[in-house]
N, C-alpha and C positions, 0 to 999 in steps of 0.2 A: 497448288493443292490438286487432289485427284477429283475427277468427275465420274460419277457412277452412271452406268447406262446398261440396259439390257441388250444382250447380243445373241445372235442365233448362228446355227451351223447345221448343214445337212448331215454331215458325218457324225458318228458317235464319239469322236475323239477330238480334243482341242489342245493345241499347244499354247501354253501361257508361261508366266513367270511369277515367282514370288519376289516381291520388291520391298526392301527395307528403306525407310526414309526417316529423317529427323523432323519432328514437328513439336514446337513449343518445348524444346529441351528434352523430349522423349523420343526413343526409337520405336517406331511402329512398323507394321508390315501389312501388305495387302496382296491379293491375287490379281494379276493383270492379264487380261485377254484382249488383244488389239481388235478393233472393229473389223479389219480385213479378214479375220479368222471366223467372223460370224456370218453364217449363211442361212441357217434354219433353226427353229426351236428357240425357246426363251431361257436364258440363263438367270438364275436368281441373283439378287443383290448380295446375298451372303452364302458362302459355301463352307461346309464343315470339313476341316482338315484335321484328321486324327482327333476328332471330337471337339476341335476348337473352331468357333465361328469366325470366319475371315471374310472381310469385304471383297467383293469381286468387282473389278473396275475395267472399263473399256477405253478410257481416254486418260492421258497424263498431261498435267501441266508442270511447270518447273517447280521442283522441290529439291530439298537437300538429300539426294539419293545416296545411300550408303553401300548397298549390296543388292544384287539381283541373281536369281538362280532359275534355270529353266524347269518347267514342271508340265505334267500332262494331266488333262481332265478327261474322264470317261463318263458317258451317260449310261446308266443301268436302271432299267425299269422306271424311266422318267425322272431319275435322280442323278445329279452330277456329283461325281466323287473324284478325288485327287489321288494319285499314286501314293503309296505309303511313305511315311517319313521315317528316317533311320538316324541312329546316333552311335557314336563310338565312345564307350566309357573310358575315361582317362583319369590321370591324377588330379588332385584337387586344385581349385582356384585358378592357377595358371596352366592347367591341363598338362602336367608333365607327361612325357611319353615321346615316341618317335614322331616328330612333326612331319618328317618327310613321308612316313607311312600315311599319316592323316591326310596330307596334301594329295598324295597319289590316289587314295581311295575316294576323296571328295571329287577330284578331277574326273575319275572314271564314272562316278555316279552322275555327275553333271552331264557327261556325254550321253547318258541314257535318260535324261530328264528325271533323275531321282535326286531328292534332296537328302543329304546326309550332313550332320554336323558333329563337332567334338563336344562331349558332355563331361565336364568335371564331376567327380563323385559328389561333391558338396553342392552341386546345382540340381540334383534330383530332388523333386518334391511332389506334393499331391495336387498341385495346381494344373490348370490347362496349359499355361505358358511357362516354359523353362528357358534359362539362359544358356545358350550354346556358343561355340566359337566357330568362325569361318575364316578363311584366308582371303584377304583383299589385295595382296601384293607380295612381293618378295620379302619373306620373313615378317610379314605384317598380318596379324590376326586381330579380330575384333569380336567382342561379345555382343550378341544380338538376341532378342526374344525369339523363341522358336516354338512351333507346335510340339506337343508331347510326342515322342517317337513311338512307332508301332513295333519296333524290334531293335535290339541293342547288341552290339559287338563289343565284348569286354576286352579292352587292351590296357587295363591298369598296369603300369610299367614295372612294378617290382613287388616282391613278396611282402615287404613291410607295409606298403600302402594297401595291398590286397587284404591284409589282416587288420587294418585300422578300423576304428569304430565308424568313421565316415563311410568307408566302403561297405561295411556290413549293413549300415543303415540304408545306403543307396540301393543295395541289392534287395533288401526287404521291401522298400518302397516300390521298386519295379515289380516284384512278385505280387504285392498286394493290389496293384493296379492291372494285373494280367498282362504286363508287357514282357514278352519273351526275351531272354538274353542267353547267348551261348558262350561257352568256355568260362565257367564260373570261378575257377581258381587255378593257381599254379600246381604242377604235379610235384610229388615227393618221390624221389628215386626208390626208397625202401618200399613205399606203398605200391609203386608200379610193379616191382618184382613180385610182391605178394599177390597182387591182382592177377598177373599172368600165370603164376603158379596155380592159384586156385581155380583158374579156368582152363587148366590142362595144357598150357603153353610153355611148360618148363624146359622143353627141348631146345628152345631158343635162348635160354638164359645161361650165362656163365655162372659158375658157383659163386654165390654172393652171401655174405653174412653181415647182418646189421650190428653195429657197435664197434667203436674203435678202442679195443682192449688188447693188451700185450699178447694174451694167449691166442686170440683170434688171428692176429697178424702173423704170429710165429707159426701157428699151425698151417695156415694157407701158404705161407712162404715155403715151408718144408714140403708141402704137397705139390705146389706148382712152380716154385722157383722165382716167379715174377707175379706181383699183384698190383692192383690199383686201390688207393684209398680215395673215396669220393664223398664229398659232403652231400647229404640227401636233398638239401635245398639249394644246391649250387647252380650257377649259370655261367655260360661261356667258358667253362673249364676252371674257373677260379677255385682255388683250394684243393685241387686234385694233386695227389702224390703218386709217384710210380717208384716201386721198390724192386730191385733185382738182386738176388742172392747168388753170387758166383765166386768160386775160388776162395771161399772162406770170408768174403767181404760182402758188405751190403752197400749198394749204390742207391741213394735216395735223390730223386728229382721232384721238385715241387713247383707248381704254378701258384704263386702266392696271390697277387692281385694286380689287375691292370697290366697284364703281360709280363710282370716281373717274375723271374724264375730263380730257383735255388737248386744247386747241385752239390752233393757231397758224397764222400765215401767213408763208411764207418767200419771199423775193425771189429767191433763187438756189438752184441745185441743191445746192451744198455746204452751205448752211444747212439745207436740207431733210434731207440725209443725216445731219447732226449731230443733228437733232431725232429722226429715226428711231432712231438708235443710243442716244440717251439714254432712250427710252421703250419700247424693245423688251424682251420678257421673255427669259430664258435659254432656250436650245434652238433647234430648227429652226423655220423659217417657210416658208409658201408665199406667192407673190404671185399674186393672182387678179383677173381681169377683173371689174369691178363690173357687175352686171346691173340694168337699169332695170326695177323691179318695179311691179306694180299697187299702188295705195294704198287706205288706208281713212282717210277724212277728211284726205286730202293727206299722209298719212304712209306710208312703205313698209311692206309687211307680208310675212311668210313664212307658210308652211303647215307646221305641225309634225304629222306623221302617225305615230301609234303603230301598229306592226305586231307581231303575235305569231304564233307557230307553233301550229297545231292539226292533229294527225294528219299531221305533217311538211309541211303546207302553210302558206304565209304568208298571213295575213288582215289586213284593216284593222280595227283596234279603234276608232279615231276620228280625226277631223281637227280640230286646233285652229289658230286663226289668232293670230299674235303680231304686234303692231303696234309699230313703233319709237316711242320717246319723243320729245318735242319737240326735244331736243338730242342724242339718242342715235344712235350709228352701228350699233347692234344692236337686235334685237327682243326680247331676253331680258327677261322681267318683272322679275327682280332688279336689272336695270340701267335701269329706268325704262320698260320696254315695257308694253304692255297687251294685253288679250284682246278679240277680236272674233268674231262669228259667221261661220263658213265659208260658210254658205248666203247670208247677206246680202252678204258681201264679193264673192262670185262673181256674184251677181245684179247688183250695182252696177257691177262691172267689165265683165261680159259679159251684158248683159240678154237677148240673143238666144239664147245657148247656154251657160248656167251649168252645166247637167248634163254637157255634153260636156267642159268643162274639169275638172270634178270627177272624171270618169271618167279623164281623162288623169293627174291627180294620183295617183289610187289605183293605176292601172296602173304608173306610174313607181315609186311607193314599193314595190310588190310585186316588180317586176323588180330594183330595186336591192337590196332586202333579200335576195332569192334569190341574187343574184350574190355578195354579201358573205358570206352563209352558206355558199355553196359553197366559197369560199376558206378559211373556217374549218372546213371538213370537217363541216358540219352540227352544230356545237356551240353554235349560237345558238338562243335561244328567243324573244327579243323585241329590238326596237330602235325608236328613234324616227328618222324620216327627215325632214330639213329641206329643203323644196323652195320654190322661188320661181316666180312666174308673171309673164312680161313682158306688156306691153299687147297683144301679138298673140295671147296665149294659149299661148305656148310654155312648157313646164315645164323648170325647171332644178334640178339637184341641188346643194345646198350642203354638207351633211354628214349623218352618221348618228351616233347615240349608242348605245353598247352598254349604258349604265346610264342609261336615260331618267329625267329628273326627273319628279316627280309632276305629272300633268295637273290643272289647276284646274277643268276641266269635270267636274261630278259624274258624268255618265253614263260618260264615258271612264274616269274614275277607277275606278268600280265594275267596269266590264268588264275593265280592266287587271288588277285584283287577281284576279278570277275566272280570267282567262286564265293567270296565273302558276300558280295552283293546278291548273288543268286540265293544264298542260304538265308540272308535277311528277308528277302522277298518271300521265301518259302515259309519262314516263321510267321511273318505278318499275315499271310493267307490263312494259316492254321489257327491263329489266335482269335 
């Protein structure tokens, strides 16, 4: 069992650990500060962590230990406090979501003595102790009792779960307890275009009309020759269709699901419409002008820009280039796309002024992120913005993602994880 003892330290900061152990069939936890860390002052036997009283211990005896995590204590005005506790909101019960993302975020937090755990939506409650998940080994996760978090990062993994009664209840409980959470929901493409138009950013938008109706598709095809049909709630390109009208024929290419594509040539409008109807996904669509984009090795490419908020200002974390696959109508890597260097892509396309185009990309991403965040009443903390550049150097907005996928570029990946932790700390300080 544990032995309690008062410890001291000259400095105002102590390094300790949160330790979980099994006793009498239950998992309990305590705050452990070793005696060698104690030099001056008296530590209480109980420390409040996120409003939860936790026993503070200075000696350990053999127990059935389950998990331990580094933590930092600070002395402020005669009172010892622990760094804020954070949580990542995930799918219910077995916390569906990207476990590799959760693993990396927890690992980086641990390196900074910050405790972060995965919180299924159905584990949010009004009690002091919540059940969260931590990783104890390769593909091994365990549910443990955790202090209530002081800020939450929303990574609910899909739109269906996001709209579920459990998720709505979890968000309401967080709000009622004054626990800040950022990125409250997925974006809707049609809504994003309206938001940007209403805030004077229509110069970045391709001509886009909401609704998948024969008259709309026919009118935009006659005007532009090539259009995209995009599901407003789509992700990673699923359900997108590309239509090109040339030489009296219509060529339809569709990305159905899970990388499966469909390609056909239609001689008549009625034949094309039947093909559209048979390969569309359920839900609403937008019809959008196709933009002639710069290429990398003769394949169209997009610029995926990760933005995050720091001290309430939007900043560029990194720029990734995604190149369409040989037969793909999108640039998403899971659908056959590939990665290219942003610097090299711009140098090749604009040898005389690559830096100027790069600046335009960054400024556009910041302006769009700020406008979208304003609409969501400053509840956002990060988003990726997908932009295109045409051969003249003009920048176009295609979409933004409230739950950005993992960036494959290592530098962007590390910066993004740190940015999430920084913003969680910022929210905790302000709450």
